PyMOL CGO cylinders between C-alpha atoms (Angstrom):
from pymol import cmd
from pymol.cgo import CYLINDER

trace = [
    CYLINDER, -18.17, -39.81, 74.96, -17.05, -36.28, 75.80, 0.3, 1, 1, 1, 1, 1, 1,
    CYLINDER, -17.05, -36.28, 75.80, -14.17, -37.61, 77.89, 0.3, 1, 1, 1, 1, 1, 1,
    CYLINDER, -14.17, -37.61, 77.89, -12.97, -39.79, 75.01, 0.3, 1, 1, 1, 1, 1, 1,
    CYLINDER, -12.97, -39.79, 75.01, -12.95, -36.84, 72.61, 0.3, 1, 1, 1, 1, 1, 1,
    CYLINDER, -12.95, -36.84, 72.61, -11.14, -34.73, 75.21, 0.3, 1, 1, 1, 1, 1, 1,
    CYLINDER, -11.14, -34.73, 75.21, -8.39, -37.37, 75.31, 0.3, 1, 1, 1, 1, 1, 1,
    CYLINDER, -8.39, -37.37, 75.31, -7.87, -37.15, 71.51, 0.3, 1, 1, 1, 1, 1, 1,
    CYLINDER, -7.87, -37.15, 71.51, -5.47, -34.26, 71.99, 0.3, 1, 1, 1, 1, 1, 1,
    CYLINDER, -5.47, -34.26, 71.99, -2.79, -36.62, 73.33, 0.3, 1, 1, 1, 1, 1, 1,
    CYLINDER, -2.79, -36.62, 73.33, -2.64, -39.10, 70.43, 0.3, 1, 1, 1, 1, 1, 1,
    CYLINDER, -2.64, -39.10, 70.43, -3.00, -36.12, 68.06, 0.3, 1, 1, 1, 1, 1, 1,
    CYLINDER, -3.00, -36.12, 68.06, 0.05, -34.52, 69.64, 0.3, 1, 1, 1, 1, 1, 1,
    CYLINDER, 0.05, -34.52, 69.64, 2.02, -37.78, 69.55, 0.3, 1, 1, 1, 1, 1, 1,
    CYLINDER, 2.02, -37.78, 69.55, 1.07, -38.40, 65.91, 0.3, 1, 1, 1, 1, 1, 1,
    CYLINDER, 1.07, -38.40, 65.91, 2.13, -34.85, 65.00, 0.3, 1, 1, 1, 1, 1, 1,
    CYLINDER, 2.13, -34.85, 65.00, 5.54, -35.35, 66.60, 0.3, 1, 1, 1, 1, 1, 1,
    CYLINDER, 5.54, -35.35, 66.60, 6.03, -38.74, 64.96, 0.3, 1, 1, 1, 1, 1, 1,
    CYLINDER, 6.03, -38.74, 64.96, 4.98, -37.34, 61.59, 0.3, 1, 1, 1, 1, 1, 1,
    CYLINDER, 4.98, -37.34, 61.59, 7.41, -34.42, 61.86, 0.3, 1, 1, 1, 1, 1, 1,
    CYLINDER, 7.41, -34.42, 61.86, 10.22, -36.86, 62.62, 0.3, 1, 1, 1, 1, 1, 1,
    CYLINDER, 10.22, -36.86, 62.62, 9.29, -39.07, 59.66, 0.3, 1, 1, 1, 1, 1, 1,
    CYLINDER, 9.29, -39.07, 59.66, 8.91, -36.17, 57.21, 0.3, 1, 1, 1, 1, 1, 1,
    CYLINDER, 8.91, -36.17, 57.21, 12.42, -35.02, 58.12, 0.3, 1, 1, 1, 1, 1, 1,
    CYLINDER, 12.42, -35.02, 58.12, 13.86, -38.32, 56.89, 0.3, 1, 1, 1, 1, 1, 1,
    CYLINDER, 13.86, -38.32, 56.89, 16.03, -38.64, 53.80, 0.3, 1, 1, 1, 1, 1, 1,
    CYLINDER, 16.03, -38.64, 53.80, 14.22, -41.87, 52.88, 0.3, 1, 1, 1, 1, 1, 1,
    CYLINDER, 14.22, -41.87, 52.88, 11.28, -41.28, 50.57, 0.3, 1, 1, 1, 1, 1, 1,
    CYLINDER, 11.28, -41.28, 50.57, 9.27, -44.11, 52.14, 0.3, 1, 1, 1, 1, 1, 1,
    CYLINDER, 9.27, -44.11, 52.14, 9.59, -42.59, 55.61, 0.3, 1, 1, 1, 1, 1, 1,
    CYLINDER, 9.59, -42.59, 55.61, 8.62, -39.14, 54.32, 0.3, 1, 1, 1, 1, 1, 1,
    CYLINDER, 8.62, -39.14, 54.32, 5.62, -40.69, 52.55, 0.3, 1, 1, 1, 1, 1, 1,
    CYLINDER, 5.62, -40.69, 52.55, 4.56, -42.40, 55.79, 0.3, 1, 1, 1, 1, 1, 1,
    CYLINDER, 4.56, -42.40, 55.79, 5.10, -39.13, 57.66, 0.3, 1, 1, 1, 1, 1, 1,
    CYLINDER, 5.10, -39.13, 57.66, 2.66, -37.25, 55.47, 0.3, 1, 1, 1, 1, 1, 1,
    CYLINDER, 2.66, -37.25, 55.47, 0.02, -39.95, 56.07, 0.3, 1, 1, 1, 1, 1, 1,
    CYLINDER, 0.02, -39.95, 56.07, 0.63, -39.79, 59.83, 0.3, 1, 1, 1, 1, 1, 1,
    CYLINDER, 0.63, -39.79, 59.83, 0.28, -36.00, 59.60, 0.3, 1, 1, 1, 1, 1, 1,
    CYLINDER, 0.28, -36.00, 59.60, -3.08, -36.48, 57.85, 0.3, 1, 1, 1, 1, 1, 1,
    CYLINDER, -3.08, -36.48, 57.85, -4.17, -38.80, 60.65, 0.3, 1, 1, 1, 1, 1, 1,
    CYLINDER, -4.17, -38.80, 60.65, -3.14, -36.20, 63.23, 0.3, 1, 1, 1, 1, 1, 1,
    CYLINDER, -3.14, -36.20, 63.23, -5.06, -33.53, 61.27, 0.3, 1, 1, 1, 1, 1, 1,
    CYLINDER, -5.06, -33.53, 61.27, -8.21, -35.64, 61.54, 0.3, 1, 1, 1, 1, 1, 1,
    CYLINDER, -8.21, -35.64, 61.54, -7.68, -36.09, 65.28, 0.3, 1, 1, 1, 1, 1, 1,
    CYLINDER, -7.68, -36.09, 65.28, -7.09, -32.36, 65.80, 0.3, 1, 1, 1, 1, 1, 1,
    CYLINDER, -7.09, -32.36, 65.80, -10.21, -31.47, 63.80, 0.3, 1, 1, 1, 1, 1, 1,
    CYLINDER, -10.21, -31.47, 63.80, -12.31, -33.89, 65.88, 0.3, 1, 1, 1, 1, 1, 1,
    CYLINDER, -12.31, -33.89, 65.88, -10.94, -32.44, 69.09, 0.3, 1, 1, 1, 1, 1, 1,
    CYLINDER, -10.94, -32.44, 69.09, -11.31, -28.87, 67.84, 0.3, 1, 1, 1, 1, 1, 1,
    CYLINDER, -11.31, -28.87, 67.84, -14.89, -29.45, 66.72, 0.3, 1, 1, 1, 1, 1, 1,
    CYLINDER, -14.89, -29.45, 66.72, -15.78, -30.75, 70.17, 0.3, 1, 1, 1, 1, 1, 1,
    CYLINDER, -15.78, -30.75, 70.17, -14.17, -27.75, 71.88, 0.3, 1, 1, 1, 1, 1, 1,
    CYLINDER, -14.17, -27.75, 71.88, -15.30, -25.16, 69.34, 0.3, 1, 1, 1, 1, 1, 1,
    CYLINDER, -15.30, -25.16, 69.34, -11.69, -24.33, 68.43, 0.3, 1, 1, 1, 1, 1, 1,
    CYLINDER, -11.69, -24.33, 68.43, -12.44, -22.99, 64.97, 0.3, 1, 1, 1, 1, 1, 1,
    CYLINDER, -12.44, -22.99, 64.97, -8.98, -21.56, 64.30, 0.3, 1, 1, 1, 1, 1, 1,
    CYLINDER, -8.98, -21.56, 64.30, -7.47, -24.96, 65.09, 0.3, 1, 1, 1, 1, 1, 1,
    CYLINDER, -7.47, -24.96, 65.09, -9.91, -26.62, 62.70, 0.3, 1, 1, 1, 1, 1, 1,
    CYLINDER, -9.91, -26.62, 62.70, -9.11, -24.20, 59.87, 0.3, 1, 1, 1, 1, 1, 1,
    CYLINDER, -9.11, -24.20, 59.87, -5.38, -24.58, 60.53, 0.3, 1, 1, 1, 1, 1, 1,
    CYLINDER, -5.38, -24.58, 60.53, -5.58, -28.36, 60.34, 0.3, 1, 1, 1, 1, 1, 1,
    CYLINDER, -5.58, -28.36, 60.34, -7.66, -28.33, 57.16, 0.3, 1, 1, 1, 1, 1, 1,
    CYLINDER, -7.66, -28.33, 57.16, -5.00, -26.11, 55.57, 0.3, 1, 1, 1, 1, 1, 1,
    CYLINDER, -5.00, -26.11, 55.57, -2.21, -28.32, 56.93, 0.3, 1, 1, 1, 1, 1, 1,
    CYLINDER, -2.21, -28.32, 56.93, -4.01, -31.38, 55.56, 0.3, 1, 1, 1, 1, 1, 1,
    CYLINDER, -4.01, -31.38, 55.56, -3.94, -29.78, 52.11, 0.3, 1, 1, 1, 1, 1, 1,
    CYLINDER, -3.94, -29.78, 52.11, -0.18, -29.21, 52.41, 0.3, 1, 1, 1, 1, 1, 1,
    CYLINDER, -0.18, -29.21, 52.41, 0.24, -32.82, 53.53, 0.3, 1, 1, 1, 1, 1, 1,
    CYLINDER, 0.24, -32.82, 53.53, -1.66, -34.02, 50.46, 0.3, 1, 1, 1, 1, 1, 1,
    CYLINDER, -1.66, -34.02, 50.46, 0.70, -31.89, 48.38, 0.3, 1, 1, 1, 1, 1, 1,
    CYLINDER, 0.70, -31.89, 48.38, 3.64, -33.52, 50.17, 0.3, 1, 1, 1, 1, 1, 1,
    CYLINDER, 3.64, -33.52, 50.17, 2.30, -36.99, 49.37, 0.3, 1, 1, 1, 1, 1, 1,
    CYLINDER, 2.30, -36.99, 49.37, 1.95, -36.08, 45.69, 0.3, 1, 1, 1, 1, 1, 1,
    CYLINDER, 1.95, -36.08, 45.69, 5.37, -34.41, 45.42, 0.3, 1, 1, 1, 1, 1, 1,
    CYLINDER, 5.37, -34.41, 45.42, 7.32, -36.91, 47.52, 0.3, 1, 1, 1, 1, 1, 1,
    CYLINDER, 7.32, -36.91, 47.52, 10.10, -38.52, 45.49, 0.3, 1, 1, 1, 1, 1, 1,
]
cmd.load_cgo(trace, "trace")
């Protein structure tokens, strides 16, 4: 199980990059999807950070998740 959690950093990184690309779109639907992908990456990063005891990373991703929720609400 530990090895699986250790591998979470790679899909978390890929999801973060994809989300950043989507959020930069002019299309509201793509931005909306991007914020949801960011939330998914936040969950992955928190899981990985919890396993490794990376508390600053966990706090960062909780705060980023809140900004992503704000982005979902304010997306036009």
